[in-house]
C-alpha positions as CSV (number, residue, x, y, z in Angstrom):
1,M,218.3,171.4,272.6
2,A,215.9,173.6,274.6
3,I,215.8,173.3,278.3
4,S,212.4,173.2,279.8
5,T,211.6,175.8,282.5
6,H,208.6,173.7,283.6
7,E,209.1,172.5,287.2
8,P,208.3,168.9,287.6
9,D,205.8,167.9,290.3
10,T,208.1,166.5,292.9
11,Q,205.3,164.7,294.7
12,A,204.1,163.0,291.5
13,V,207.6,162.0,290.4
14,L,208.3,160.4,293.8
15,A,204.9,158.7,293.8
16,S,205.6,157.2,290.4
17,Q,208.9,155.8,291.5
18,Y,207.6,154.5,294.8
19,L,204.8,152.8,293.0
20,A,207.2,151.2,290.5
21,A,209.5,150.0,293.3
22,L,206.6,148.6,295.3
23,Q,205.3,146.8,292.2
24,M,208.7,145.2,291.7
25,L,208.7,144.1,295.3
26,Q,205.2,142.7,294.9
27,Q,206.3,140.7,291.9
28,A,209.2,139.2,294.0
29,V,206.9,138.3,296.9
30,Q,204.2,136.8,294.7
31,R,206.7,134.7,292.7
32,C,208.7,133.5,295.6
33,P,208.5,129.7,295.8
34,A,207.4,128.2,299.2
35,F,210.8,126.6,299.7
36,L,212.6,129.9,299.6
37,W,210.2,132.0,301.7
38,D,211.6,131.0,305.1
39,D,214.8,129.3,303.9
40,A,217.3,129.3,306.9
41,T,220.2,129.0,304.4
42,Y,220.1,132.8,304.2
43,A,221.0,134.9,307.2
44,N,218.0,137.1,306.3
45,R,215.1,135.1,305.1
46,F,213.1,136.2,302.1
47,W,210.1,137.3,304.1
48,Q,212.5,139.3,306.5
49,V,214.0,141.2,303.6
50,A,210.6,142.0,302.1
51,Y,209.2,143.1,305.4
52,H,212.2,145.1,306.4
53,A,212.0,147.0,303.0
54,L,208.4,147.8,303.6
55,F,208.8,148.8,307.2
56,Y,211.5,151.3,306.4
57,T,209.7,152.6,303.4
58,H,206.7,153.2,305.7
59,L,208.9,154.8,308.4
60,Y,210.8,157.2,306.2
61,L,207.6,158.4,304.6
62,Q,206.5,159.9,308.0
63,P,207.3,163.4,309.1
64,S,209.4,162.0,312.0
65,E,210.1,158.9,314.1
66,D,207.6,160.2,316.7
67,D,204.9,160.4,314.0
68,F,205.3,156.8,313.0
69,V,202.4,154.5,313.7
70,P,203.3,150.9,312.9
71,W,201.2,148.9,310.4
72,P,198.4,147.1,312.4
73,G,200.0,143.7,311.6
74,H,203.4,144.6,312.8
75,R,205.1,142.3,315.3
76,A,208.0,143.6,317.5
77,D,211.4,143.3,315.9
78,S,210.1,141.7,312.7
79,H,211.7,144.5,310.7
80,A,215.2,143.7,312.0
81,M,217.7,141.8,310.0
82,G,221.0,140.1,310.8
83,S,221.9,139.4,314.4
84,A,219.3,142.0,315.5
85,A,216.6,139.8,314.1
86,A,217.4,136.9,316.3
87,G,216.4,138.7,319.5
88,E,217.2,137.5,323.0
89,E,216.3,133.9,322.2
90,G,218.8,133.7,319.4
91,R,216.3,132.6,316.7
92,A,214.5,134.2,313.8
93,P,211.1,135.8,314.5
94,Q,207.9,134.1,313.5
95,P,207.7,134.5,309.7
96,Y,205.0,136.5,308.0
97,A,202.9,134.7,305.5
98,V,203.0,135.9,301.8
99,E,199.5,137.3,302.2
100,E,200.5,139.3,305.3
101,V,203.5,140.9,303.5
102,L,201.3,141.6,300.5
103,A,198.7,143.2,302.8
104,Y,201.5,145.5,304.2
105,L,202.6,146.3,300.7
106,A,199.0,147.2,299.8
107,F,198.7,149.4,302.9
108,C,201.9,151.3,301.9
109,R,200.6,151.7,298.3
110,Q,197.2,153.0,299.5
111,Q,198.8,155.5,302.0
112,L,201.6,156.7,299.8
113,G,199.8,159.8,298.3
114,G,198.8,161.1,301.7
115,W,202.2,160.5,303.2
116,L,203.9,162.3,300.4
117,A,201.5,165.2,300.5
118,A,202.2,165.8,304.2
119,L,206.0,166.2,303.7
120,D,207.9,169.5,303.5
121,W,210.8,168.7,301.2
122,Q,213.0,171.3,302.8
123,A,212.4,170.2,306.4
124,P,214.9,168.1,308.3
125,S,214.6,164.3,307.8
126,G,212.9,163.8,311.1
127,F,215.3,161.0,312.0
128,H,218.4,162.0,314.0
129,W,220.5,159.3,312.4
130,L,219.8,160.7,308.9
131,P,221.1,164.3,308.7
132,M,219.5,165.4,305.5
133,N,216.3,167.1,304.3
134,K,213.0,165.3,303.5
135,L,213.6,165.4,299.8
136,E,217.0,163.7,300.0
137,L,215.5,161.3,302.5
138,Q,213.0,160.2,299.9
139,F,215.8,159.4,297.4
140,Y,217.6,157.5,300.2
141,N,214.3,155.6,301.0
142,L,213.8,154.7,297.3
143,R,217.3,153.4,297.0
144,H,216.9,151.3,300.2
145,L,213.6,149.9,298.9
146,Q,215.1,149.1,295.5
147,H,218.3,147.7,297.0
148,H,216.4,145.0,298.9
149,T,214.0,144.4,296.0
150,G,217.1,143.8,293.9
151,E,218.5,141.5,296.5
152,L,215.3,139.4,296.3
153,Y,215.3,139.5,292.5
154,E,218.8,138.1,292.6
155,R,217.8,135.4,295.1
156,L,214.9,134.3,293.0
157,G,217.1,134.2,289.9
158,T,219.9,132.2,291.6
159,A,217.8,129.8,293.9
160,A,214.7,129.4,291.8
161,N,215.8,130.3,288.2
162,L,213.1,133.0,287.9
163,E,213.3,136.2,286.0
164,L,211.2,139.2,287.0
165,A,210.3,142.3,285.0
166,W,211.8,145.7,285.5
167,I,209.1,148.4,286.1
168,G,210.2,151.9,285.2
169,R,207.3,154.0,286.4
170,G,204.2,153.5,288.6
């Protein structure tokens, strides 16, 4: 077997995988039944998991924490999960509507190419709590996005008996 000496286009490969993962998250959000969207049975409601995944996807595609500009529809602490999500009042934040989460997802998809093009793969992550370079951060970010998407797929399968498609490339 011959080994190719052709270097893959890192930006194109990452864009393809981000787009596939975002498409899978979109499927989960679109197929989520109304009863499950804000179901308090779960510590982290469906919308919270979806929003959290998008928020951190967006954040870690920026050069640094200081360069991050929240999505225009962002509400304070809506990206938090677990006990951090309850805030000082001890209750979950106001839920986003399906359409709002899909709007954030579309925003991330539209900005993805520009965000990736602006990154220096060898530069530090830009986030003091993640001591790695930008390229490794993108793999970390994809794993985080897909972890939460998988969590939502599992929830849809268990609570709503839905099966969703795997998307391999964007």
